[in-house]
N, C-alpha and C positions, 0 to 999 in steps of 0.2 A: 981377288975380292969380286964377289958376284955383281953383276949388273943389276940394278934396281929398276922395277917396272914403275913408270910415272903413272900418277893417278889418271884414271880415264876409261879405257876400253873394257876393262874386266871388273872394275871395282863395284858395279851395280850388284854383283852376285853376293856381296858381303852385307849390302845395306838396304836393298829393296825389300818391302814386305814380302814375307815367304809365299802367301797365296798368289800375289800378283807375279812374282818372280817365276814361280812354277808355270803360271798360265803363260808368261812370256815366252818361255823356253819350250813348254810342252806342247802347245798349240801348233806352231810350225814344226816341232819334231814329230808330232803325230801324223801331220799332213805329209811330211817328208817320208815317214814309214809307211803310210797308206800309199803313197805314189810308188815307193820302192817295191812294194808287193804287187803293184798294178802291172809290172813287167810280166810276170807269170800269169796273173789273173787275165790280163787283157789277151795274151796269146791263147790261154784256155778257152776264153769266150769265143773269140773269132774262129779257133780251130774247131771247137765245138759245133759252131753255126756252119762252118764252111767246109770242114772235113768229115766231121761225125764223131761218135763216141770213141772209136779207136784211135782217132787224133788226139782226143783229151786223155786217153791212156798213155800215149807217147810222150806228151808233155808232162804228165803226172810222174811218169818213171824217171824223167830226167830232173825233176825238182830236187830230189834228195842230193844229187851231185852237186847242185847249184848251192844247196845249203852248206855242203862240205867245203866247197870253194869259199863261201862267205866266211867261214870260220877262220881261215888265215888272215883275211881283212880284219876280223875281231881280234886276232892274236896281236897285231901291231896297234890297231886303232884304239881299242879299249884300253890297252896298257900304257900307250902313249898319251891318250887323253887325261888318264889319271895323273900322270907325271906332269903334264903340262897344267892342268887346272890346279894342282897343289903348288906348283911353282909359281904361277900367277898369284895365287892367294898369299904366298909368302914373299912376293915381290922380286922373284928371280927370273928376269926376263931373258937373259942368256942361257939359262938352264931350260927354259919352256921352248925357246927357238931351237936348241939343239936336239931336244927330245922330239920335236915336230919334224925336223929334218932326218933324223935318224929312222923315225917310223916310215916316212914316205919312201925314202931310198930302198928300205927293207921291203916294203910292199911292192915296189916295182920289181925287184929281184924275185920275190915269192911268185908274184903273178906270172912272170915269164916262164919260170919253172913249170908252175901248174899248166900253163897253157901248152907248153912243149909236150908235157906228158899226156894231156888230154888228146892232142892231136895225133899223137903217136899210137894210142891205145883205144881208139874210138870204138872198134868192134868189140873188143874185150869189155869195155865199159858198158856197152849196151846190153851184153849178156849178164854182167854182174848186177845190173839195175833191175833185172827181172824180165825182160823182154822175151817173149817166146811166140811161136806161131805167127798169127797176123800182126802182132804188135812189133815184129823185129824191124820190118821195113820202114815205118814211120818214125820209129823212135831213132834209128840210124840216121834218117834224113834230118831230123831235129839236131841230134847230137853232134854231127860233123861239122856244123855251123856254129852252134851254141858254144862249144869248147873254145872258139877264137875269141870269144868275149870275155872269158874268164881272166885274163890278165887286168883288164879294165875293170872287171867287178872287184877284184881284190884290192886295187888302187882306190876305187870309189869308197868302198867300205872304210878303209883305213882313213881316207881324207875326211869323210863326213863325220867319223867319230871325233877327229881333231878339231874340225870347225865347231862342232857342238861343245867340245871341251873348252873352247874360248867363250863360250856363251852365245854363239852366233847362229841360234837355231834356224833363223829365218834365211840366212844364207845356204845353210845345209839344205833346206827345203827347196829353195829355188835350183841348186844344183841337181837335185835329184828330179825335180819337176821337169826340167828342161828335156832330160833324156827321155822320160816317160812320155811326155808330150809328143816327141818325135816318134817314139814307138807305136803310140796310139794312131798317129797320122799315117805310118807306114804299113801298119798290120793290114788293114783293109785293102790297099793298094797292092800289097805283094801277094795276099792269100786269095782274094776275089777278082782284083783287076789282072794281075799277071798269072794267076793260076799256080803259084808256087806251093801252096799247101803249107805243111809244118815247117818245111824249109823257109819259107817266106817269113813266118813267125819268128824264127830264130834270127833271120838276117836283120829283121826290124829291131829286135833286141840288141843285136851287136851295134848297130849305128846309135841307138839311144845311149848304151854305155859309153861309147866314145865321146859323145857330146857332153856327158857329165863330167868325164875326165878333163876334157877341155876346159870346163868351166871351173873346176876345182883347181887345176894347175894356175889359172889366171888369177884366182883369189889369192893363193899363196904368194905368187911371184910378185904381185903388185902390192902387197903388204896392206891389204884392206882390214885385216883383224888385229888382235893384240900381238901376234907372232908373224913376222915376215920371213920368208924362206929365202936363203941365198945359197949359192953354190958351195959355199964353206959350211953351210949348216947341213947340207945334204951328206957330208961325210960322216959315216956311222960312229958314234961313240960307244965303245964297248961297254962302259958302265950303265949308260942309259939304256942301251939294247938289253943288257941283262934284266935290269929293272923293268922295262917294258914288256919283255917276254915272260917274266915271272908273274906280273899282274894280268897280263893278258892270256896267260894259259888256260885260266879257268874259263874265259869267254871262247878261246878255242875249243875246248874240251866240251862246253855245252852245246855249241853249234856243231861241232864235228860228231859228237854222239848222237845229237839229234838227226843228223843226216844218216848216220848208220842205222839208228833205229828205223827211220823211214825206209831205207833200202830193204831191212830185214822185214819190215811190215808189208811192203808192197810185194815182196816175193812169197810171202806166206798167204797173202789174199789172192794172188794169182793162182797159187797152187790149190788153195782151198775152194775158191769160188770163180775163178775164171777173170778174163780180161776186162768184161763189163764191170765187175765189182772193183777193180783198181780204178777205173774211170770215175765211178760213183764216189770212192773215196777221195779220189783227187778233187772233186768239187767240194767235199766236206771240209778237206784240209784247207782250201783256199778260202772257203767261207770262215772258217775259224780265224785264219790269219787276219782277215778283213776286220772281223768283229773285235779281235784283240788289239790290232794296231794302235788305235787311239789311247788305250790303256798303256801299251808299251811305250808310246811316246811320252806319257806322264812318267813312267818309270825312267825312261832314258833321259829326262830332265834332271834327273837325281844325281847322276855322276859328276857333272861340272859343278853343280850347287854344292853338294855334300864334300867334293874334293877341295874346292875353293874354301869353304868355311873349315874344314878340317885342318887345311895349312894354315889358315889364319887364326887358329886355336879359338873357335866359336861353337862350342859343343851345342849350345841350345839351338842354333840355327841348323846344325847337322840333324839333331833329332826332329825338328819341325819338318825338315825336308823328307824324312823317311816317311813319318805317319801321315803326312798330308798326301804324299805320293801314293800310299797304299790305299788311303780313302778315296781319292779322286779316281785312281784308275779302276777300283772296284765298281764303283758306280757307273762307269762306262761299260764295262765287260758284263755287267749284269743284265744291261738293257740288251746288248748283243745275245746274250744267252736266251733272254725271252724271245726274240725274234726268231732264232734258230728252232726253238722249242715249238713256236706256234705257227711259224710259215715255212716249214721245210720245202714243201712242193713248189712254191712260188720261186724260191730261191734257186731250186734246181733248174727251172725252166728258163732262167737267165742263160744258163750254160747248154742246156740240151733238152729237147722234147722227147727223147726216148724214154718210153713208158718203163721198160725193164731197168734201165739205169736209175730212174726216179724211185722205183719200187724198192730196188736194193739199197739205195742211198739214204732214204729217210729215216730208218733206225739207226744208221750210222751217224747221221747228223745230230740226232737228239742225244745219243750217248755222249758224243764228243763235246756238246754244248755245255755238259755239266762241269767240265775243266774251267770253263770261264768263272766260275764261282771263286776259284782260289788261285788262279793263274797270276794275277797281279801281285799277290803277296809273294809268290814264289820269285817272280821275275824281279821285284824290287830288292829282295834279299840278296841276290846275286849281284845285282848292280851295285848296291850299297858298299859290299865288301870289296868289290874291285875299286870303287871310288877312293876309299881309305887307305888302299894298298895293303890288304889282309887276303893275300892270294890263296891261303889254304882253306879259310872257310868258304871263299867263293868257290873253289874247286870242289869242295865236299857237296855244296848246294848243286853245283852243275852235274856232278856224276851220279847223284842219287836217282834223278829222273831216268836216265837211260838204263841203269843198272836194274832198277825195279820193273821199269817198262818192259825190258827184255824177258826177265823172269816170268812176268805175268803172261806175254806173248806165247812163249814156248809152252806154258801151263795150259794155256787156252787151247792150243792145237790139239792137245790130248783129251780136252774134256768138252768146252762149250763151243769150240770152233771159232768161225770168222768174227762173230760178234764180240768175242772175248778178245780177239787179236785187236780190233779197233777201239775197244774199251781200255786197253792196257795204259795208254798215255794219260788219260784223264785221272786214272787210279794213281799213277806215279806222281803226277802233278799235285794231286791233294796230299799225299804223303809228304812231298817236299815243302809244301806250304807250312805245314805244322812244323817241320824241322826249322824253317826260317824264323818263325814267331819264336821259337826257344832259343834260337842263336842271338836274335836281336835283343830279346829280353836279357839275356845274360850279359851281352856287350854293353848295354846301357846301365846295367847295375855294377858291373866290375871293372870297366875299362876307365881309368882316370882321364884319358883324353875325350871321352864321350860324357863324362859325368857332368851333371848340373847341379850346383850348390843350391841348397834351399835358401 
């Protein structure tokens, strides 16, 4: 007989007005994502001002590796958050606790394996990521320290998804904010004060991740949320691990394929246009992330809400959560798109004053800003199908972007050159958004669990 959840900590997701509920979870979630992206952003700004464009290039080349590492946190975090939120919606507290414990213990194991591999093959990693010539030394200096932070990164991503899966977005925000705040404090000290360059930036990031891990562990152990983790719950349950991995696999593939696409793109940019071009695109990519993060926060408010109400057999609230997520997040990203279109040079000067990097980067920025038109729709679609436990559709959405993007990139190499390579991702996202609209319309018409009686 399953243990039932007493009314209280998670019930608001089934009763609070949808607009207010989205705001309650999305606002701190957006702040948390902005804060998380600030790790690499802050490193890039301080390195750009303290080391120069080549330093920006080194940090930019390592970013895809970090994205790939994050994908393993997504694998267990997204899947377990779906299981936990649906279990809370149906009142199964014991199942929610076991799913969370299974995810956290799995994240620890995966993180340790990734860390060991990273430390063992740093030199090989630097070459694979596209470093050559004057980029090799600073990239290696940054990489040899940043790989030590990867076990913490995997755990933090998994834990943060679980905390949001309980509807505790503010707690998730504070957990990430604490680490980034430490990183921001340490960056100028290590880079300018001690003169440690890109290695100092990496060390500041490591300490920041460690602080976030400490905060997250304390949250689960002290039982501040709907699910309290005990030693017994950390023992993996095969059935829950299987379900978690099946649902989280699309999140893994989306993030993993994004990292692979970024590695390929960086290599092509270096080959076609040189190291300053990859530095310029590094600035563009970080700007895109910042402009999209508030919208992604709105979209990431969707899984706990949709999962809870799907588990509680409330299709009207599920549908409301989807369309409001698309509307709110689109409004935010369109503002970001306007800023990137109108003010590319001032944005670049935050990172570097090098005129050549700015000249190369301005058209890159305007081309990529177009993706913000439809990015929310694409992201919401993938998040929705993960939330309701429909991994095949989530996987199809996740794979379309990298497959189409890579095809466009390699076509561009033989035709229009570098500008086509940097335009490939926006075009792939646009196609993915059309796919999402078709899938959502079909699901709402034909799936009895999502149908609303007139």
